[in-house]
N, C-alpha and C positions, 0 to 999 in steps of 0.2 A: 349441362344443367344451366339453366339461367341464374346470374349473381343478383343475388339482393340490393336495392339500391337505397341509399339513405333516406330517412324519411325527410321530407321538407315541409316548411313550414308555410302558413298563409303570406302572401305576398305582403299584407299590410300591415302585420306585426311588428312590433317593436325589434324583436329577435330577428327577424329576416331582414330589417333594415341594417341592424348592425352587422350581420352577417355579409350583405352585399357591400357595405363599406370597409368590411377589414379584407374583402376578396381584391379590393382594387387600391390597397396600398402599395407605395412604391417603396425605395429601399430605406430613403430618409424617413418617410412616414413609419415605417416598420421600428426603425432604430430609435425613434422618438416613442413610440407605443412601449416598447422594451424599458427604455429610460424610465418612463412615468409610472410602468407598474411593477418593475423589478428592480431598477436601480442603474448605477453606472456599471458598464463592463468593466474587466479589468484592462490595464494597458496591453496593447497588442491583442485584446480579443475582439473578434468580428464574427457577425451572422454568416453563417455558409447555408443554412436550410432554414425555412421559415414557412408553417401551415398554420392557416386561421382556421376557426368554426370548426373546431373539435367537437365530435359528437358525444363524447364518454372520455372522462378522466377519472382514474382511480389510483391509490397507492396502497401499501401494505398495511398502513395505519388505520386504515378504515375509511377514510374520506373517499366520496363518489359523488361525480357530478354526471349527469345525463342531461343532453340537449332537450327542452322543453319540460324538465321534471325538477326544475330547481327547488331547493328547500323554500319554506316560508322565510322571509327576511332577506332572500337574496336579491340582487338587482335581475329584473325581469329582461332586461335589453343586454346584458353583460356576456361576454363570449368568452372562450377559452382558446388559447393559440399556444403553438409550438414552435421553438426556436432553439437552434443549434449552434454552437461555436466549436472551433477545436480545442475548446475546454471543458464545456459542459452542455448537458440537454435542459432546457427550460421549458415547463411547462405552466404557463400563468394565465391568470383571469382578468377582464378587466372590470370586474366588479369582485366584492368581497361575497364569498360562498360560506354559507352557515351550514357546518358538518351535521350530518343525520343524529338522531338521539343515541346515545351510547347503551349498547347491550347491558344486561344486568350481569353477564358472566365476565366481561371485559374489565380491565384493571383501568382505573380512571387515568393514571399516569400514561398509559399506552393511547389514549383517545384523544384526538384533536378538540380542545375546548375553546379555541378562538376562530374567527372567520379564517378561510384558507384563500389563498390567491396565488400562491408561488410554491411550484414542487421543482426540484432541480436534482441533479445527480451527475459528476464528473465522469467525462467518458472513461476515463482511466478505472472508475470503480466499476463498471459494468462487467458482469461475467457472461450473460448472453443476450441476445436480442431474439425474440420468437413472434412469429404471425400469430394472431390469435382471432377468434370470431366473437364478438359480443352482441348478446341477444336483448334487446329493450323493448319495452312496452311504452309506446310514446302514443297520447292523445291525438286523435285523428281530426280534431274540430277546432276551427279558429279560436283564437282567444278571445275570452269573455263568452262565450258559447259554452253552456254546460250540455254534455252530453255521457253516454256509457259506451261509446264506441272507441275501442281500443286496437290498435294495429301492432303487430308483433314484426320487429324490422331486425334482422342480422347485419352487424357490422364487421367490416374486416379492420382489424387495429393491430397493434404492437404491445409487447409486453417485454419490459426491460428490467432484467433480474441483476441485481447488484452484489458485490462481492462482501459488502458489510452486513452479514447476518441475515442474508435473504431478503433483504428490502426489495421491493418491487415497483415498480411504475406501470400504468396501462393507460394508453390513449386510442382514442379512435377518431378517424381523418374522416371527411366527407364523402370521399371517392377512392377506389382502389389506386388509382393513378397516384395520389397523395400518400397512400399507405406504402406503396412499393418505392417511391421516391425516398421516403423519410428512412425505410428499411435500408436500402441502399446506401445511404449516407450513414446511418449510424453503423454498418458494418465496415465501411472504408475507413471511417475516421476512428472509432472506437478500439478497432482491432486493424492496426494498420499493418501489422507483420514487419518483418525485417527490411524489405524492399521498399516499404514507403515509412519509413521513420521521420522522414521530413513533414509529414501530417500532424506529428506529435506538438502540443502547445508550446512545448520549450523552444522549439526551433521555429515555429510559425510564429510564435509572438513576437520574435525578433526580425523575421525575415525583411520587411520593409526597411528596418533603419540599417540592415547590413546590406543591402543592395544600394541604397544611398550613399553608403561610405566608400563603395568602391572607388578607388583611384586608379588611374593609368599612367604609369611613367612614361618617359622618352622612348623607351625601349618597347613599349607596348604592353608592358606586363602589367598585370591588374593584382592590386592588393587591396585588402579589407581594413580600413583605418578605424574602424569603431571599436571604442574600449570595451574590454572584456568585462560582464558582470561580475560584481562583488560575489566573491565566495562567501557562501553561508557558513561553510562549514571548511576549515583549512586544517588538515591531518598534522601538517608542520607545527602550527602555531599550539594546536591542542596536545600533541605530544609533548611539545616543550614545556608547556605549562605543567603537565602531569610531572615530567621527570625532574623539574626543577624542585617541587615539592620533596623530591628522594633525596637532593642533595644539601636541603637546608638543615641548619642547627648544628651539624657535624661536618667533617671533611670527607667523608666516604664518597665515593663514586657511584653514580647511578646504575643499577643492575641492568638497565633496559637501554637498548639502542635504536634509533631509526633507519630504517632501510630504504634510502631513496632511489636505487639503482636496480636491485633484483627484478622489480617487479615494473619499471617505468614505462616500458610499452604494454604491459599487460600479458609479457612473454611467459612468465612462470605461472601466472594464476588469472584468467581473463574474469574470473567473477569475484576477486579482490580487488581493492583499490589500488592506485598507484604507488601510494606511500603506506609502508608496512612498519612494523617494530618487533622486535624480538630480543633475544638475550644478548647482552653487550659482549659475550664472549664469541659470538659469532657476527663475523663481518660480511656483509654481504657485497664489500668490493674485494674481498679477497679470495683468491680461487676455492682454497680450500672450503671457505664459509660457502660460497656460491654452491660448490659440489654437495655439501650436505644440505642446503636448502632445496636443490632439485631434487636430490634423491628422497627426501621426505617428503616433497610436494608429489612425486610419482608414485607414493605408496597411499596415498589418500584419493578419496573420491573427488572427482572434479580439480584434481591438483591444490586441494583447500588444506595446506600446511598448517600445523598450530602456529599462530601469530597472536599478539597481545592486543586486547579490546580495552583493556583499563588497567592502570598502575595506580596504586594507594599513594598517599603522601607520605606514609611511613614504612618502613621496611620493605619485604618483598611480597605482600598482597598484591595480587593481581588476578586478573581474569582473561581467560586466553579462549580463544575459539578454532574449530578445525572441522573437517568432515571425517567420515568413518573410515577406519583403514581397511585396506586391502587383504584382510586376514585370510579368507576362504576356507575351504573345508580341511585343508592341508596343514593350517595354521602357519602361513607364510609369516616371515619376520625381515624387517628391515633394518641394519644397524645404524644408518644415519637418522632415520625416525626415532629411533630408542635414544640415540645419543642427544639429539636435540631436546626431547623431553627432560633428559638427565641436566641438560645445561640450564633449563628453566628451573629446575629445583635447585642447582647449585647456587646460581644467581640470587635465587629468593632467599635461601639460606644465610648467604654472605651477606645480604642486606639487613635481614633479621637479627644477626648476631652484631653488627655495628650499629644497630639503631636500639637502644635499651629502653625507647618508649613505645615500641612496636605494639607491646601487647595491653598497654594502656588505652590506646586509640578507641577502641570500641568496647562497650560492656560485655562482659562475658555473656549475661544471658542473651544479648543479641546475637553474639557469635553463634551460641548453641543453636538458636532458630536457623541462621544463614547456612550452618554446616550439617544440620540435622542431627547433632548431637544429643542423645537422649539424656545424658548425665553431666555433670560438669566434669567428672573426672574422665569420662570419654573424651570430653572435648580438650582436657589437658594432656591425655596421654596421645591423642592421634593430632592435634592441630597445633598447639602451641609448642613452640622452641622449649627443648626440655635440657640442653647441653649448652655449652658455651660455644660450640661449633655452629649453632643455629638450626639444629634438626627441624626439618619442615615437611610438608606432605602436599602432594599434588593429588586433588580430588577430581577425578574424570567423572562428568555428570552427562550421561547418555540420556538425551531426552526422550528416546523412543521406549517403548515396552520391551521387555528383556525377549518376547517371543518374536517380535518383529526384526530384531537384532539377529536373533539365532536364525531367521530364515533367509536374512541378507546373505549369510554364508554361502548358500547355494549360487549365490551368484558372483562370487568371489570377494566379496565385503566381509563386513561383521564388526567386532569390536576388540578393544585392548585386552590383551593377556597381560595381566597386573604381573604375572612372574617374570615377565619379559621387561618391565618398567619398573624397576625399583623404586621405593617411596611414593608410590601411587595407590591409588584406591578406585573401585570402579562400582558407580551406583546408576541403576536405570531410574527414570524418572516418570514413565508410563504414560508419556503424551502421545496421542495418535497423529497420524498423519493430518494435513491442513484440512481435508474433508471432514475429518472426525472433530477437530477443531472448531470448524465452523458450523458444525451440526449442534455442537454443545451450547451456542448461543440461541439457538432457536426455540 
């Protein structure tokens, strides 16, 4: 079947002259055009794909632009362009385009109220890229001539669906070759896969600096002399800061310890950071401690054993994370995993017993909300230390619905049996999978 061709403008129109000028831009002119209408790019960000003279641009907020159908008040000789870097996709117009009137059933906060000229989306925020056909009714008469002749044109374009609550961008190029080129570029750089991680902006932004810093010694060996980038988050610094609060005021030792060797090369859990933290009674440099941690990891999905995420400044209050255990239908147990959770309880209890101000740090009403306690009596009986030994409780919050957790037992996983973990309680939070959470925002 013959493919439809994009609508052409009369050669003497201002819009047609703008399209011809944009098609003849070199790389420097394209960069200048982006800088004047979008702004400065990030350090290390450079253009890898550019398409001018877009025929149609729209997004999920309601903005829509169609070539030769600008809204009143828009620039008649303005055009829309598409530029892609290793970091983001940018759709920008050379003029300000007035959005169409807001429908009566739309929330005013969800409708653009100011002229739109830039739409963008980071490549890492894209969920999928799809080819789509856009049908537009374009006037077939030269500018300045009134006519009732209307031609319907089908244009091939792209639709980019984002991960952020179903946001989407749509644009149509002047030719099918441009559409295919844009589609290939987006599929390559937005979804590089494991084999092409060098396409990620984190690496590409430093590529030129790294190559320039390579030096060769007398033996012919090459090495990179570029100074490493400053760490925005250093777990050693952060955990040290948290643990210092545990030891201020009195002479007690911190109940938690930093593990620097057990996962140094991600050999224990490849989805956990290299620096971990756990109970001080378990040493990651000791063979017995290493055995406990390794056996506990083998009992958890994806090797994600219980590890510290946050430690409170007073007492043993803390937040831990882990994955589901490999309970299965047979109710499997793991002595190392049970002992590790018991050590967390014991260390927290000792810290609470030595810190007499732990109960007064947070108001009891706030604690009732955090723990889900219906009454103050329930809070005191189940959460606050009751004896001199500092009895406390480890509350396991399973974020899944109970039905999902029970269904996972057929696959060899499941949830903790609190009978095997003394001092613990289990509560299901009823949160669905990532798809259900995302759909909840739409």
